[in-house]
N, C-alpha and C positions, 0 to 999 in steps of 0.2 A: 658708774652704771652697765651702758653702751657696751662697755671693754668687757664686761664680766659677764655679760649677756653671752657675747660671742663667743669668748673662753669655754665657758658652760654648756653652749651649743654645740662646740667643735668636741667638746671633752663627750659629751652624751654619744655622737655620731662613733669615735673612738672605740668608745667601749658597745657598742652595737656591733661593729666592725669586727671587733676580737669575741664579741659571742658568736658570731656567722663561721667563725677562724675557728670553733672551739674542737671541731673534728675534721677529720681529713685523710683522703685515701690516696695513693698513689695506683697508677697502673702498671708494674713489673714487667711482663710480658701478654705479647699476641701474636699468635699462629692462624695465618690465613691461609686457605687450601682454594684451592679453583679446581673445580674436576671438571674436563671437558667435554660435553660428552657430542655422541657421532650426528642429532641433530642441531648441535649449533648451541644447547640449551646451556647454561653453566651450574655447579652444585656448589654452593658456596659453604663454608663451613669457618667460623671465627673461634676461634677459643682465646679469650681473652680474661688475664689474670688481673684481680683488684686485692690488693693489701688494704685492709681498712685500719683505721685508728678512732675507737668510738660505737657507738650503734646506729648501723645501716638498716633501712627496711625494702629497698625498692634500686631500681638501675633500670635501664633505658638506653635505648640504639636506634637515634636516626638513620635513617636508607632515604639518598636521596631518589629524588624523583625526573625522570629525564625520557630517553626514547624508550628508553630499555624498560621490563617490567620486572617487578618483585614480586616472587610467590610464593605461600608454604612456609612461611616463619615462624620457625621453632624456637625455642629456649629451653637448654638443658641445665639443671645445675648437677652435678659429679651423677652424670645420665638419667636422672630423676626429670623430665618431662616439666615445665612451669608454665602456670597461665600466663597467658598473656593478654594483652591489652593493646589495642591498636586505637592514634590520632591520626588526620589529617592538617598537614600544615603547607602553609604555599607551595612551600619546596620540596618539603619530607615529607616522609612518615615516619612516625615516633611508636616502637613497640615498647612498650614498659614492663616490667615482671617484680612480684614481690616476694621477701624471703628474707632469713633472717642474721644479722650479723653484728659479733659484737670483739671488735681490735681479733680479726683475723683474716685467714688469708682464705679466696674462693677463684674457681676459675670455669666461669661461665661459655656454654657453647652454644654457638648462635646458628643456624643455620636456614638457608632459603634454597630456591631452584631463582635464576638468573637467565631471561632469555633477550634476545634481539639487542644484545649485549656486544658482539660480534659483528664487523665489518667484513665481508668477504666480497674479493677483488676474483678475476679470471685465475691469478695467478698465486696469488696468499692470502690468508686469512690473520685480520689484527683485532686483538684484544689489547684496549687502552683503559685500564680502569684502575682505579684509588684504591689500593689497597688500604689504604688509612686514611681518613677522611681531614678536612681542618676543621671541624665540629666541637671536636674533642679538649676541652679546657683543662685537662691535667694531659705532663708531659708523658713517654714510654719509653720507658729505658730498652725493652728489644724485642724488633718484630722481625718476625721470622716466617716464612710461608712456604707454597707452593704452588706451584702450576702445573698440571698435570694433562697432557695431550691427550686423545682419543686412542690413538695408537703410537704406535715408536712410527720417527721418521730414517727413510735410509742415510741422511748424511747432517749430524749434528750445526751443520756448518748452512745447512738450509734454514735453520729456526735463528732467530734475532730477537735481540729483547735492550731493553733501555729501560732504564729508571730514571725518574724524575723526581724532584726537582735534585741537584747537587749534595748528595748526603755521604756518611761515615757508613759504609755497605758494601755488601756485594752480589753480585746476580752470575750463576750460572747453571749448565746442563747436564744432567744424571739419567742413562740408561736410555737417553738416545728420546726420552716421552716424557720428563718430569724437569720443567726449570724452577732450581730453590734461589730465593733471595732473603739478605739480613742484614739486615741497618739498625743501629743504636740513637737512641737518646733524641726520638722525635718530639720535639718539643709543641706546647701545648698552639693550639691551633695548627702548625705546621700537616702535611700532607705528604702520604708518598705515594708514585704514583707508579706500574709495573706494563711496561707494553711488551708484548708479545706475539712475533709475528710468524706465522707457520705455513706449509703449504697445504694450499686450499682443499688439495685432494684427499687427504686424511678424514675431512668434515663425509663421510657417507651423504644422509638428506640433511643437508641444511638448513631445515622449513623455521628455525628460529635464531635465523641472521637477520643484517640488511646489509642485502645486494646494492655492490657499486658497480660500476660499468668500468672495464679496459682494467688494467694489469696496476698493481697499486703495490710493488717491492721499489722500483725506481723512486717513486712518488714518497714512498713513506722513508726512505735512508736520507732524500734530497729534505724531508724535515725537517726530521732528528739533524740533519745536518746542522742546519741555520737556527736549532733547538737555543734559544738565550734563557738561561735560568735565572728564576726569580730574582730577586734584589735581595742579597746577605741582612739577615734582619741585626744581627751582632755587628755589622759593617756599617750599617745604617746607622743602627743607636750608638753607636763607638764615633762615629765623624758627628753628629748631633751634641753626643757628650762633650766631643773636643771644643768645637766651637763654642761652646756655653761658657767651659774652662777661659778658651780663649779673650772670651767679650769680657765676663767678671771677671778676671784677673788682668786684664788691659785696665778694665776701667776702675778695679782697685788702685793698681798703679799709679794711674795717671790723677787719682784724687789725693793720694798719699804725698805726691808731689807737688803739686800745682795748688791747693789747696793753703797748706804752712805757709809757701810764698807770697801767695796772695794775701792771706791773711795781713803780711808784712806789709804789703802796699793799702789794700783795701779792705778794711775788717767787715765792714757790714756785707762787701761783694761776697766776702770768702765765708761769713756767716750763710747766705741764703744759698751760695754752693753747696757749701757742708749739707744743710737740710736736706736739700733735692740729692746730692747724691746717695747719703743716707737712704731713702727710699728708694733709687733705681738700683743700690747694691744689694738691700736688702730683696728687692723682686727678684734680680737674676738670681741672684745667692739660693732662696727658696726655688726656684725655678731647677735648677743647678744640679739641689740637692734633690728634689723629687725626680727630676730624670736619671740621675745615677741608681734612686732607690728601685724606681721603677724598670727600669732597663736591666736589670740586675735579675729583680727576681721574674722578667722576662724569659732571660737567659736561661735562668735555673728550671724555667717550666713552671716555675710556681703561679705566673697568672698568664691568662690568653693574648697572645698577639694579637687575632683575630678579633677580637670583640672591642679592640682600642680604633677598629673604624665605625663605634658609634659616641667615641671621643669628642669629636668636632662637635658633635649635634651637643652632646650635653654643656659645652664652652661655650655656644653659640647661646645655647637657652639661659645659663647662668649670668651672662651678659646683656641677653634681652631683659632679664630681673634687674640685673643692678639701675640698667639705663632703664627704666621702665619704673620704678621705684622712686628712681631722680626725677623723672619727668613729672610720675603725679604726688607726690607726697616732699621731696629735697627742695625742689624750684623756691625761689626766692618768691614773694608778692610784687605786684605790678606797684613801678612806683613811676609818678609824674609827675617830672619835674624840669624847669627852665634852665636854661644856661648849661654851658658845658666845661664849665669850672669853678670852681669856687676859689676866691682868692684868700679872702680868711678861715683862720679856725673856725668852722662852723658851731664848737660844742667846748664848754669848758671843763667836761671830765676829765681823767690823769689819762696820759699816753699807755697805760698799763688798762686801763678800761677799754679804750678804746683796740688796744691788741685782742685784747676779751672778746670782741664785739666783730674782728672780722677771723675768728677761729672758732664760729658756732659749733662744731663738731668736742671740742674738752672746754669750750668756754674758759679756759684758762688762758693768762698771761703768758706768754714765754720767760723767763727768767731774764733774758738781756733789756728787759722792760726795766727794771729797778735801775738801770744807769739812764734810763729816760726821765724816772720820777726824780731823781739825782740832780735832774739840770731844771724837771720844772720847781725844785724847791728852791734852787738859787732863783728862778724868772718868778717865782712867789717872795723873795726878796726876804730868807730864812735862809741863806748862807750866799757866799761868796767864792769862787775857787782863785788859788793865785799860784804863777810856776814860781819854783824855788831848784837853786843848784841842791845838787847832790853830789857825795862823796861815792867811788863806785867805789868796790871790796878790795883792796889789796891796791887802789888806784889801776885796777884792770877790768872787774869784772860788775855789770852790770849796767845801769844805766844815769847819764849825767846830771840828770835834770827828776824832778819828783814836783806832784801839786799840792797844794797847801788847801784844807777847805776850812775855811774862818766861818763862823756860827756868828751873824750878829740880829738874830731874835731868836729867841729860844720857846717863843709861841707856838700851840698848835692849830691855832685861828686861822683858817682858811683853809686848809690842807683834807684831803680825801683820808679816808682811813688806812688805806694799805701806805699815802704819804706821810702819815704818824707815823708809823712802825719805822720806816725806812728813816724818819729822822729822827725817833727815839734811838735805835742802835748806833747811829752815826755819832749824835750826843755824848751816848756810851761810852763809845771808843774815843771820843775825846776827853774822857775822864779822866786817862789811864794810860800808862808808857809800861814798857815792859826793857826790867835793868839785866844784865846776863850772857855771855857768850856763847855757854851750851844751856845753863841751864837757868832759863827765863823765869820773871818775877814780877810781878804787876801791882805797882805802885803809883798812887796819884800826882795826876801831872801836872805841872804848875801853872798848863797852858790849857782849861777846860773846852774855851772854846775855838781851839786850834787841833787840827789831825790831819799828819800827811797819809797820799794813800797807802805809804810804807808802814805809815801805824796803823793804818784799817786793816791791811794786809794781817800784821800781825794779831792784832785782837780776833779779827776774826777763824783764824787757823788755832787761833788760842783756844775757841771756844766751837768747835766743829761742830758738838752736838747743837749746841745751843743755836748755832746759827741756822744749821737744818731744820730746827722747829719754826724758829723763825722765818725762813724764807714757807715753807708750807702753811703758817699761817699768813705771811701775806699773798701768798695765791691765793687761798681762802676766801680773805675779804677781797681780794677784786673784783672776785668769782661772785661772790655773793653781790658786788655792787653794782654788777655787769645784771646780774638778775634780778637785781630790783627795780633797772631801770625798764624792764619788759620789752627786751630785746631778743629773748630766745622762745620760741612756739613750741609747744608742750607735744602737738602733733609732728611726731617725726615719724620717717622711713622705717626705722630702726629694725624695730618687730618683727612687721610684714617681713625686710630682707632675711633673719634669721628665720622666718617660717618657712618662707619660699625655698632658700636654701637647702633648708633641713629637709623639706622635700625631695630639691632634685638632686641632692646628694644620695638621698635613701633609693632613690629610684637609680643612679649608676653603681650603687654596690649590686643590685640585682645584676648587672651584668658583668662588674669587675671591678676588685678593689682599686684598680689603681683610675677604673672613671671616678670613684667616688673620693679619692684624695685629689685627684684634678679639680674636681669642684670647689669641695675646700678652698686648696691652696686659690685658686683662682679669686673666688670669694672674699678669702683674708687679703691677697694682691689690691683688689679693686678700693678697699677703704684703706689700702696703707697707700695706694698712689693720692686718691678722692678723696679724703678725711670729712669735707665739708661737704660732700655731697646728699646722705640721706638726712639728717639733721639740717635743719631751715630756721628762719627767723622770723616775726614779728613785722606787721607792718611797719611799728614804727622802729624795730628791726633793721629792716630792710630801706627806709627812708633815713636812716642814720649813716648806715652803710654807704647809701649812695651818695650821701653827701661828702661824706670822708672821698671815695674814690673819685668825686672831682677835684677834690684838695690835692689828692696824690698825682692827676692828671695833670692841675696847674704846676706843681711843683716838680715834674720831669719837664716840661715843656720851658728852653733855657731861653726860648725867645720872650719869652711872657714873665718869667722871673728874673732873669738879668736885669731889667726894667724897673725890681723893687730898687727906692734909695738906698744909700748903707745907712741916712740918719734914720732910717724907721726901723733902727737895732731891736726894738722891742718886738714887732714885727717877724725880725729875722732868726730872733731867738726862739718864737713859738713854732718857726716853720723846724727849725734844728730839732726843736723837743718833739714835736710830730712824728717825723718826718723817719724816725724810728719806729714805731709802728708800722707804717706804711712803707717801711723795706727800700728809701728811695736815699737814705741818710748822704750815701755818696756820691748822688745828687747835689742835694743841697749845699754838702759840704763844698763842693767847686763852684758851685753859683757861687756863693758866698765869700771865696776865696776873690774869686773875678774879681767881681763887685769890689771890692774892698781894699782891691791891691793898689789902685793910684786914688786911695781917698786918704787927704791930708787933716782931715779934720779931727775934731777929737774925739772919742763913741766912750757914750757912757753905759756899758754892758750891765746887765743884769745878773750874769753869770760870771766875768772876770772881775776881779777887784782892780778900784782903782779906772781910769782914764786909758785906754788904750789906743794907739795908733799899730797903723797896721795890723789891724785884723788879722788872726787866721783860724778858720774854722777848724783847721787841723789840730792846734792846741787842745780845743774843744775834744776833740775824737781821741787824743792823746788820754787825756784825765778820766773822760767815763770808760775807754776801753781798759785801763788799768783797774777802776773799781770792778766793773763786769769781772775783768780776770780776776782779782782778787776774793769777788766774792764767791765767782766757779770753781777755783782752786779750794776755797776753805769747807767750799760744801760735797766736794769732788762729782759737780754734775758738771755739763756741758756748756760752752755755749762761748763765743768770741766777742761781744759788746755790743754787735750790730751794730755799729754805728761808724760811718768812714771805714769802717773798718778794713721565565718563560716556560714552558711547559703547560699542564696545566686541565688540557683540552678533554681528557680522558672521562671516563661516566666515572661512577659510585662517586664513594665519600662519605659525606655525612660525619656523623657523631655519633657522645651518648656518654654519659656519667651516671652518677650513684646520689642517692638521698637518704 
C-alpha cells in the first residue's frame, strides 16, 4: 500500500505538470532601440514578438532597479496604447498589461525614458546596458537592436563597442552615429549586454549622466581586455553528464564483473553486495537520466537555467523533510537491555519471520529465506541431507556431486505455517520423477521419501506457475505470522512524507519543472536508499530486533564464537540457520570450518545424514545454494542463496513573460 501511495502521488504530480504545460509561447524576435539624447537621457523602445499557442490574456515586463531611473513606461499593441499596472518588488518593477490572444503572433512595443545610465568621463561616455535580461524564462530566437548617438562622430574609430557574454552575433557601426547589433538563440535565463564608448563632447548638456573624474578610455580598454566570460552552461552541463556516465558506467562494469566471481567464492557476500549494488546503480542511473533530460531542456531553451539557483534550497528542504519525519516518526522505541551479546538463539520462530522483522518496510522475507527454512526443517527432525556422486552430462558438463534430501518424518507437527508450505512442496517433488530426454513425462517415483536437488529443479521448472503461486503464498504466510506477533507499528511517517513531498514539489513547480522533477527524484531515491527509515516497529518489535542484533554481534565476533565447542553441534546448526536472515552466513561458516577442522570425534548432525567426520559448513552452503538457485530459476526471480554464499557589470536586464 505504501508503494502504491507513492506511485499515485507521483502520477498526480506528473498530471499537474502536464496541465501546467497545456499552453505555451515562444519569443521569436526582439528589436531593442536606445536613442541617446544630448542631455544624457536615453529613450528606449523594445519591440518583442510573442508566438502564442493557446489562450493568453496578460504579459509583463520586469525592469531592474539600480543607480539609473526609469520613467514614462508605455506599452503598445500594434500602435494602440494599452493600460499598464505597476508593482514594486525588491529588485525590480513589474509592468503588466492585459490583452486577448488565441493561437496567434503578437508584437508588443514597450517604451520608457532612461536617465543616469551613462557614465561620463573627461574623454568618453560609457553606456554599459543589458539589452536583454536574465529574467526571461523562455529562449529568444533573434535579438536585434540599435544604439543611436545624439550626433555623428568625426571618426568611427572613436567609438568602441563590446558585446557580453560570448554569443553568436555581430556588432557594427553605420552612418557614424548608429551602432547595430544582432545575436541568435539567447537561452532562457541568459542575458545580452552591449557596451558603447563614444566621445563625451557629443553630449551637449549631460545632466542625466553619472560623472566620473579623469579619463576613462584606457581604463575601459584594459577592463575589457581582462574580461572573462561566464562559464558556458552547455560545456558545464556536458562535463557533469560525462562524469555521471563515467561513474555509473564504471560502477556497472565493476558489478557485472565482480559479483559473478564473488558468487563462486562467497555466495552470501555476493548476495549482500548485489542488493546494495542495485540500489546504488538505480540511484545513479536515475540521476544521470534526469540530468540528461534536464540539461537538454535547458539547452533547447525550454527551461530557464537561472531559476536553478533555487534548486539547492528545494533539495535541502526535501532532505530535511525526510530526516525530520524519520526523527519524529520512524525512529525505533527505546529499548533498555543488558549485555552486548546474545549467545543463544533468542526466539524459536522461523528464520523467515526474523527476516520479515528486520525489513519493517516491506514486512516480507526475502526469497532466499526459504533456504534457511530448509535447514530449519532438518534441525526440527523432518529431513536430512546427504552428499551423493553425480554423473556429468556427456562426462564434461555440470557438477560431479549432488545432494539428496531424505524425508524422515512426514508429519507437520511443530512446524510454522510457512515451513509447512515448504515441506509440502518438497514432499510433492519426492513423489514423482521425470522420464524422457526432450519430452518430459511425470511418473510415480519408487522412492517417495527421497529427492535430489536435480530432481527438485526439474519439478519446480515443470510447474513454474504453480511454483510462483506457492512462493506468493509462502511470502504472504510469513508476513501474516510476523504481523500476528505484533512487530510493526501502525503509526508511520509514510503519509506525512507523501504530503510534505507533494507540497514541496508543487512549490518547486512554480519556479521550474526541473526543480519539481528534482524533488520527486530525490524523494524516490531517499526511499530506495533507506527503505526502512519511515515505517517503524512496536516496542515488542524493537525489543526482538535488539536481541537479534546482539546475536549478530556475537556471531561476528570470532574470538568468542570460536570458543563454542564442536560437540555443541545443535547450537552450531541453529547458528547456521539464523545467520542467513542476519546476513552473516559467511562468518559463521568460516568459524565453523575452523572449529571443526581438527576435531576427530563423531558428529551427530541434525542436518547431514549419518555421523560426519571433518564436518564442513561449505557442504551445507552448497546444498542450500543449489536449492535457492533451483527455486529462483523456476520462478524467474533474483537471489543467490544468501548462505556462504565574466561581464555582467552593466545595468538593465530584468525579464518578462505572459500568461
